N, C-alpha and C positions, 0 to 999 in steps of 0.2 A: 356818061362817064361812070365806070364801075369802080367801086371801092375795093379795098382789100378784103372786106367782109364778104363781098359778093364772090370774089375769087376763092376764098376759103370754103364758102358754102358750096360752090360748084365742085371743088375738089372732093369735098365730103360726099357729095352725091355720086360722083364718078368712082369713089373708093380709093382716091389718091391722097387721103388725108395723112399727115405725118403721124407716125405711131409714137405717141408720147403717153406714157402711163404715169399717173401720179401714185407714188409709193409712199405709204405712211411709214415714216422712219421713227422708231421709238428711242433712238440714240443708244441702243445696246443695253437698255435697262433690264430686259429679260435675260440677256446673257451675263450681265453683271451679277445677277443673283447666283449664277453658277460659280463665279469667282469668289463671292462672299462665302458661300457654302464650302467651297474648296479650302479657303483660308481657315474657317472655323473648324472643319474636320481635321486639318493638319495640326492645329493646336490641340484639339481633343485627342488625337492619336499620340501626340508627343507626350502628354501627361502620363498615360499608363506605360508607355515605353520607357520613359525615364524612371518611373516608379519600379518597374520590373527589374531593370538593370541595377538600380540602387539597392533594392531589397535583397536580390540574389547576391549581389556583390558584398553585402554586409552580413550575410547569414553565416552563422557559425555557433556551435555550442560545445562546451566542454563538460564532461562528466567525470568527477573524481572517483577513483576506484582504490579503495583501501588507504592509500597515502596520497600526498600532494605530488609526489614524483611520478606516480603511475596513473595516467589519466587517459580517457577516451575522448577523442575530439572529432567533430564532424564540421566540415567547412565546405563552402562552394568550390574552392580550388582543389579539393581532394578528387573531384571528378571532372574529366575533360569536357563532358557534356555541359556541365554547369558553367565552365569557363567559356565555352563556345556561346552559351546563352547570354552571358554578361556582355561579351564582345559584340555579338550580333544585335542585341537590344540597344547597346550604346551607339552602334553604327546607325541603327534605325532612327534613334533620337536625334543624332547629329544630322542625318539626311533630312528629317522633317524640319529641323531648325533652318538648315541651309536652303530649303526650297520655299520658305515663307516669302522671300522677295519675288520669286516666280509666281507665287499665288497672288501677290499684290498686283503683278503685271496683268494677270487674268482679270482682275477687277478694273484696272485702268483701261486696258485694251482688250475688251472681251472678244474681239474678232481675230486675235492672234492665234492662228491654228498651230503654229510651230511650238508655241509654249505649251499648249494643251497636249500635243503629241509627245513632247519631251517628258512632261509630267506623267503621262499615261505609261510610257515605257519604263521610266525610273520607278514609278510607284509599283508597277508589276514586279520588278526585280526585288524591291524592298519588301513587298508582300510575301514573295517566295522565301526570302531570307528569314523574316520574322516567323513565318509559319514553320519553317524547318527547325529553327531554334526552339520555338514553343513546343513543338511535337516531340523533339528529342528530350527536352527537359521533362515533359509530361511522362514519358516512358520511364525515366529514372525515378521520378516522384512516385509513380505507381509501384515500382519495385520497392522503394523505401517504405511505402505504406503497407504493402501486401507481401512482399518477398516473392520467392519462387521456390516451391518445394522440390521441383525436379532438379534444380541446379544447386540446391542447398544454400540459396541466398536468403538470409533472414531479414525480416522486416525490422527496420531500425527506428521506426517512428514511436514505438513504445518507450524507448530510452531517450531519443532525441526529439522530444515533442515540439520545442520551440523552433528548432532547425527545420523540421518538416512543415510547420505552419508557415514559416517565412518562404521556403521554396515553393510551396503550394500556392501561396498568394502571389508570388512573382509569376508563376506560370499562368494563373488566371488573368493577371494584368496584361501579360503578353498576348493572350487570346482576345482580350478587349481591344488591344491595339490592332490585332489582325482583322477583326470585324470592321473597325473604322477604316482601315486601309482598303478593305474590299469595297466599301462605299466610295472611297476616293477614286479607285480604279473605275468603278461604274460611272461615277460622275464625270471623270475625264473623258471616258468613251462617249457618254451622252453629249457632252459639250462639243466634242469633235463631230458628232453626227449632226449637230445643229448647224455646222458650218456649211 
């Protein structure tokens, strides 16, 4: 009388053994790291984006000239580029805040490719928006610091020092957010590649 072990060993010899592979499953711990890093980077990008919008939105300086009734004033809302900057950085901040729950989903369900794809596409759009806003504002800040002799635009930073410091700091903060957003896009792409 043959036992089931004899039948199995005979099947193995003939090459008819069932194909069963033992796969070591880590429970998604390696992919959860991507989700945690994604969450941390979103919070880290939100801080300079909020700071850039707040600093630019509150920047303004008034210089008295002879009398109290005749004054020179520089404010962010004097230039449409700075207005665009404030609106764009506020949108970026709001987007980063609203995508924190999606980032938490990538921690809980690290194999959800749809969430990673959604974040990759939206992060790319927001990266483009913040880069455009920061670059446009940087061009105006450059003109404020150096002027342009060919077009008779004078540098105003000698007179409006505090205003120029504020808008320069806001532009730097926006580019810090841009660098962090670049890492977010790269991380989302890498997480999708691992699927």
